[in-house]
N, C-alpha and C positions, 0 to 999 in steps of 0.2 A: 697667548697666541695673537698674532697680528694678521688680520685679513685685509688685503688691499683690493679695493674694487674700483675699476675705472668707469666713470660715468660721464656721459655727454649730455649736459643740460643747457647747451648754448641757446636753444630756442626760447627758453623761458627765463632762466636765471643768468644767462650769459656766463656760465661756468663751464669750462672745458673738461676739467678733471677734478676728481675728489678722491681722497683716501678715507676709508672708513676703518677706524681702529676699534677693535672689540677687546674689552677687558684690559684697557690700558689708559694712560693719561694722554690728553691732547692739549694743544696750545689754546689760546683764546678762541672761543667758538662764536662765530657771527650768527645773528638771528636768522639770516637768510639760509645759512648752511644748516642750522638746526631744522629749519622748515624742510629743507631738501632731505635730510636724514629721516625725518618723520614720514616724508612722502615715500621714501624707499622701503622702510620697514616700520610699519605702524605697531607691530606687535613686539618689537624688541628695542632696547636702548643701545644707541651707538654714540661714540665720540668720534668727531671727524677733525681733520687736520689738513692744511694745504700741503700738497705733495708734488714733487717733480718726478714723474714716472721715467723720464729720460735718463735721470741720473742714478736710478736704482736698479 
């Protein structure tokens, strides 16, 4: 299953949108994005991937 979550972290990380992929493979993960994921859900493991919400 793929869960896509739209997150706005422009104030701190200058990232407008993220996709959180659960139970799947992701492309290369940046350390900053890893930190964001840990901040979102400290109790679970997530893989994230750059995503264009307008095209999906």
